[in-house]
DRENRO-831911 format. One line per field, with one value per residue (C-alpha): residue number from 1; residue in three letters; x, y, z. Coordinates in steps of 0.25 Angstrom, whole numbers, plus 5000, padded with zeros to 4 digits. Each point is the difference from the previous one (the first is absolute). Last residue first. Layout:
! residues N
resi <- [NUM|...]
resn <- [ALA|...]
xx <- [X|...]
yy <- [Y|...]
zz <- [Z|...]
This chain:
! residues 347
resi <- [347|346|345|344|343|342|341|340|339|338|337|336|335|334|333|332|331|330|329|328|327|326|325|324|323|322|321|320|319|318|317|316|315|314|313|312|311|310|309|308|307|306|305|304|303|302|301|300|299|298|297|296|295|294|293|292|291|290|289|288|287|286|285|284|283|282|281|280|279|278|277|276|275|274|273|272|271|270|269|268|267|266|265|264|263|262|261|260|259|258|257|256|255|254|253|252|251|250|249|248|247|246|245|244|243|242|241|240|239|238|237|236|235|234|233|232|231|230|229|228|227|226|225|224|223|222|221|220|219|218|217|216|215|214|213|212|211|210|209|208|207|206|205|204|203|202|201|200|199|198|197|196|195|194|193|192|191|190|189|188|187|186|185|184|183|182|181|180|179|178|177|176|175|174|173|172|171|170|169|168|167|166|165|164|163|162|161|160|159|158|157|156|155|154|153|152|151|150|149|148|147|146|145|144|143|142|141|140|139|138|137|136|135|134|133|132|131|130|129|128|127|126|125|124|123|122|121|120|119|118|117|116|115|114|113|112|111|110|109|108|107|106|105|104|103|102|101|100|99|98|97|96|95|94|93|92|91|90|89|88|87|86|85|84|83|82|81|80|79|78|77|76|75|74|73|72|71|70|69|68|67|66|65|64|63|62|61|60|59|58|57|56|55|54|53|52|51|50|49|48|47|46|45|44|43|42|41|40|39|38|37|36|35|34|33|32|31|30|29|28|27|26|25|24|23|22|21|20|19|18|17|16|15|14|13|12|11|10|9|8|7|6|5|4|3|2|1]
resn <- [UNK|UNK|UNK|UNK|UNK|UNK|UNK|UNK|UNK|UNK|UNK|UNK|UNK|UNK|UNK|UNK|UNK|UNK|UNK|UNK|UNK|UNK|UNK|UNK|UNK|UNK|UNK|UNK|UNK|UNK|UNK|UNK|UNK|UNK|UNK|UNK|UNK|UNK|UNK|UNK|UNK|UNK|UNK|UNK|UNK|UNK|UNK|UNK|UNK|UNK|UNK|UNK|UNK|UNK|UNK|UNK|UNK|UNK|UNK|UNK|UNK|UNK|UNK|UNK|UNK|UNK|UNK|UNK|UNK|UNK|UNK|UNK|UNK|UNK|UNK|UNK|UNK|UNK|UNK|UNK|UNK|UNK|UNK|UNK|UNK|UNK|UNK|UNK|UNK|UNK|UNK|UNK|UNK|UNK|UNK|UNK|UNK|UNK|UNK|UNK|UNK|UNK|UNK|UNK|UNK|UNK|UNK|UNK|UNK|UNK|UNK|UNK|UNK|UNK|UNK|UNK|UNK|UNK|UNK|UNK|UNK|UNK|UNK|UNK|UNK|UNK|UNK|UNK|UNK|UNK|UNK|UNK|UNK|UNK|UNK|UNK|UNK|UNK|UNK|UNK|UNK|UNK|UNK|UNK|UNK|UNK|UNK|UNK|UNK|UNK|UNK|UNK|UNK|UNK|UNK|UNK|UNK|UNK|UNK|UNK|UNK|UNK|UNK|UNK|UNK|UNK|UNK|UNK|UNK|UNK|UNK|UNK|UNK|UNK|UNK|UNK|UNK|UNK|UNK|UNK|UNK|UNK|UNK|UNK|UNK|UNK|UNK|UNK|UNK|UNK|UNK|UNK|UNK|UNK|UNK|UNK|UNK|UNK|UNK|UNK|UNK|UNK|UNK|UNK|UNK|UNK|UNK|UNK|UNK|UNK|UNK|UNK|UNK|UNK|UNK|UNK|UNK|UNK|UNK|UNK|UNK|UNK|UNK|UNK|UNK|UNK|UNK|UNK|UNK|UNK|UNK|UNK|UNK|UNK|UNK|UNK|UNK|UNK|UNK|UNK|UNK|UNK|UNK|UNK|UNK|UNK|UNK|UNK|UNK|UNK|UNK|UNK|UNK|UNK|UNK|UNK|UNK|UNK|UNK|UNK|UNK|UNK|UNK|UNK|UNK|UNK|UNK|UNK|UNK|UNK|UNK|UNK|UNK|UNK|UNK|UNK|UNK|UNK|UNK|UNK|UNK|UNK|UNK|UNK|UNK|UNK|UNK|UNK|UNK|UNK|UNK|UNK|UNK|UNK|UNK|UNK|UNK|UNK|UNK|UNK|UNK|UNK|UNK|UNK|UNK|UNK|UNK|UNK|UNK|UNK|UNK|UNK|UNK|UNK|UNK|UNK|UNK|UNK|UNK|UNK|UNK|UNK|UNK|UNK|UNK|UNK|UNK|UNK|UNK|UNK|UNK|UNK|UNK|UNK|UNK|UNK|UNK|UNK|UNK|UNK|UNK|UNK|UNK|UNK|UNK|UNK|UNK]
xx <- [4985|5011|5002|5012|5009|4992|4988|5008|5002|4993|4999|4992|5000|4988|5000|4984|4993|5003|4990|5007|4986|4996|5014|4995|4985|5003|5012|5013|5012|5013|5012|5013|4999|4990|5003|4991|4991|4993|4993|4996|5002|4995|5009|4994|5004|4991|5007|5015|4998|5009|4990|5002|5001|5003|5003|4995|5005|4994|4984|4988|5005|5009|4998|4994|4987|5003|5004|5016|5007|5016|5011|5006|5010|5000|5011|5008|4986|4994|5014|5001|5015|4996|4994|5011|4994|4994|4993|4996|4999|4989|5004|4987|5001|5014|5000|5011|5013|5009|5001|4990|5000|4990|5005|4985|4998|5006|4986|4990|5006|4998|4985|4998|5003|4993|4987|5010|5005|5016|5013|5012|5000|4989|5008|5007|4988|4995|5014|4998|5011|5013|5006|4996|5007|4994|5009|4999|4990|4988|4987|4991|5002|5003|4990|4989|5003|4993|4987|4996|4985|5006|5009|4992|4991|5013|5002|4987|5000|5013|4993|5006|5014|5007|5015|4996|4990|5010|5009|4994|4985|5005|5008|4990|4987|4986|4991|4988|5003|5016|5010|5011|5006|4993|5011|5006|5004|5011|5007|5011|5002|4990|4987|4993|5011|4998|4986|4997|5008|4995|4986|5003|5006|4987|4991|5009|4992|4986|5003|5007|4988|4991|5006|4987|4999|4999|4986|4993|5009|5001|5013|5008|5014|5001|5016|5012|5009|5009|5012|5002|5003|5001|5013|4992|5005|4998|5010|4996|5013|5005|5013|5013|5007|5016|5004|5016|4999|5010|4998|4986|4990|4987|4996|4987|4990|4990|4986|4994|4988|4990|4994|4997|4998|4989|4999|5013|5001|4994|5001|4992|4990|4995|4986|4992|4984|4990|4987|4994|4985|4997|4993|5007|5011|5005|5007|5015|5003|5011|5006|5014|5004|5008|5008|5013|5004|5011|4996|4984|4994|4987|4992|4986|5004|5007|4988|4990|5008|5002|4985|4998|5009|4992|4987|5006|5005|4987|4992|5007|5000|5017|5007|5015|5002|4995|5006|4985|4990|4999|4985|4994|5011|4993|4987|5006|5006|4986|4993|5012|4999|4993|5012|5008|5012|5009|4998|5001|4991|4993|4992]
yy <- [4912|5004|5015|5004|4998|5006|4997|4988|5000|4993|5003|4993|4993|4994|4984|5001|5013|5011|5015|5001|5002|4988|4992|5004|4996|4987|4997|5001|4988|5007|4992|5000|4999|5009|5001|4991|5008|5007|5015|5009|5013|5005|5005|5003|5006|4998|5013|4994|4984|4993|4995|5005|4992|5007|4991|4998|4989|4990|4998|5004|4986|4990|4992|5006|4995|5001|5009|4998|5013|4998|5007|5014|5005|5011|5003|5012|5007|4999|5002|5013|4999|4999|5013|5007|5008|5012|5009|5013|5008|5009|5015|5006|5009|4997|4986|4993|4993|4996|4985|4993|4984|4991|4985|4993|5003|5015|4999|4994|5010|5013|4996|4996|5015|5007|5004|5007|5008|4997|5003|5004|5015|5002|5006|5009|5008|5001|5003|5014|5000|5007|4986|4994|5009|5001|4998|5010|4994|5008|4995|5012|4996|4986|4998|5006|4991|4988|5002|4985|5001|4994|5010|5012|4994|4998|5013|5005|4992|5003|5016|5010|5010|4993|5003|5001|4990|4991|5001|5001|4998|4988|4992|5001|4995|5004|4991|5004|4986|5003|4996|4993|4993|4990|4991|5001|4985|4998|4989|4997|4990|5007|4994|4994|4990|4994|4994|4987|5006|5013|4994|4994|5011|5008|4989|5006|5011|4996|4986|5004|5011|4988|4993|4995|5016|5013|4999|5011|5009|4998|4998|5011|4997|5011|4998|4990|5009|4995|5009|5009|5011|4996|5012|5011|5008|5013|5000|4999|5001|4996|5008|4993|5008|5001|5013|5002|5014|5000|4988|5005|4989|5000|4987|4999|4987|4993|4997|5001|5005|4997|5003|4993|5007|4997|4990|4993|5003|4986|4985|4988|5005|4990|4999|4998|5001|4996|4995|4999|4992|4987|4996|4984|5004|5011|5008|5006|5009|5004|5008|4998|5015|4998|5012|4992|4986|4991|4989|5001|4989|5004|5011|4997|5003|5013|5004|4996|5008|5014|5000|4998|5009|5010|4996|5005|5013|5004|4992|5010|4993|5000|4986|5002|5013|4994|5012|5004|4990|4984|5000|5006|4993|4988|5004|5007|4985|4992|5011|4996|4986|4998|5002|4990|4999|4989|4989|4996|4989|4998|4990]
zz <- [5062|4992|4993|5007|4988|4991|4991|4996|4985|4987|4985|4993|4986|4995|4999|5005|4996|5004|5001|5015|5008|4992|5003|5016|4998|4993|5012|4999|4999|4998|4991|5002|5015|5009|5013|5008|5012|4989|5000|4988|4997|4985|4988|4987|4985|4988|4993|5004|5001|5007|5013|5013|5016|5012|5011|5016|5008|5007|5000|4991|4990|5007|4986|4988|4994|4984|4990|4996|4999|4994|5007|4998|5011|5009|5010|4994|4996|5013|5007|4993|4995|4986|4998|5006|5012|5003|5012|4998|5013|5003|5002|4997|4987|4995|5003|5006|4993|5013|4996|5007|4997|4993|5002|5001|5016|4996|4992|5009|5011|4992|4995|5015|5005|4987|5010|5011|4988|4995|5008|4990|5006|5010|5012|4991|4996|5017|5003|4992|4986|5002|5002|4989|4991|4986|4988|4988|4990|5008|4994|4992|4986|5001|5009|4991|4990|5008|4994|4998|5007|5014|5001|4999|5011|5008|4999|5004|5012|5004|4999|4991|5001|4991|5006|5015|5001|4994|5014|5014|4995|4991|5010|5011|4990|5002|4995|5011|5008|4999|4992|4998|4988|4988|4997|4985|4994|4994|4990|4993|4989|4992|4995|4990|4997|5013|4997|5009|5012|4998|4999|5013|5007|4996|5009|5013|5003|4998|5003|5013|5004|4999|5012|5006|5003|4995|4992|5008|4999|4984|4995|4993|4994|4986|4998|4996|4992|4990|4996|4987|5008|5017|5001|4996|5011|5012|5008|5016|5010|5013|5005|5001|5010|5001|5010|5005|4998|4990|4993|4996|4996|4993|4994|4993|5003|4994|5001|4984|4998|4989|4985|4990|4986|4989|4990|5003|5015|5005|4990|5001|5010|5010|5007|5011|5004|5011|5002|4987|5004|4991|5010|5002|4990|5011|4990|5002|4991|4989|4992|4993|4994|4989|4994|4995|5005|4991|4992|5000|4990|5002|5005|5007|5012|4998|4991|5012|5009|4992|4998|5015|5004|4991|5005|5015|4995|4994|5012|5010|5014|5000|5001|4997|5006|5016|5008|5002|5004|4995|5002|4986|4994|5003|4995|4988|4997|5001|4991|4988|5002|4986|4992|5006|5012|5000|5008|5015|5005|5015|5003]
């Protein structure tokens, strides 16, 4: 069975193996043992915190584990806030109007404006699934399990949450936007800038990036064409978020132009539609057919989330098999949170 759980100290080697497969542009998971160990330490502390009443610098990093083999095959995370300890930059794609009454000219010109508008917001991040496991709805489980945790513990997150999506680059990691814009101010390769950002070294952005609006029309066509678009490997992740209610509001990454999607937490479908019920342990009816459901426990440090299939919708109680209950670390009559995987998951 595939199980989402908090990352633990023993997962460093597995996390490093996943990081080696992410590629350039995936700044939240870089193959550096010291950085990954720091992320694990932060996540372990975050999940161990009791009585959290408002979000701070918590990092809830989770992994997808195959309970049969014990292998870690994916990871996902939620940052309670960004921009409090170090600046968080993005571009907003807006417009500036130029007009001349004498000439009868009125032009709305698209611009990129450097900003810190996401400072203090929660961010979903670090979504990666091994290629061999991109089937059986594992990607949906990995992405949407975070929303079950947020639904259960809303006090740990801000009202608005966003996701910074990986932008367009080629097989060699060359970003059209970086080559057309960033390189002129930083004089380094996209890969090097990407690595510095992944290491948390972001002060150079403020020091070197222009604070004045960048006129989009002055950029080459190949750079304009990638603004707001995702890397080909990120298309499924974007689609899942948009199904849950996330929207693109014209914010893009300053390096590769990838879009930032955002939503109010309470408007996310899996948060809004999920509900608590009591677990019974036995032999469920209609198991293995019908609709798919996300099921999670109501615990922080021992959070677990799995995917089940039932032909009969759950009521005030949900019957789970002993294996499902064990995977969720619960006993009979404990609360579980349930939501249909998606409106299109039947069959």
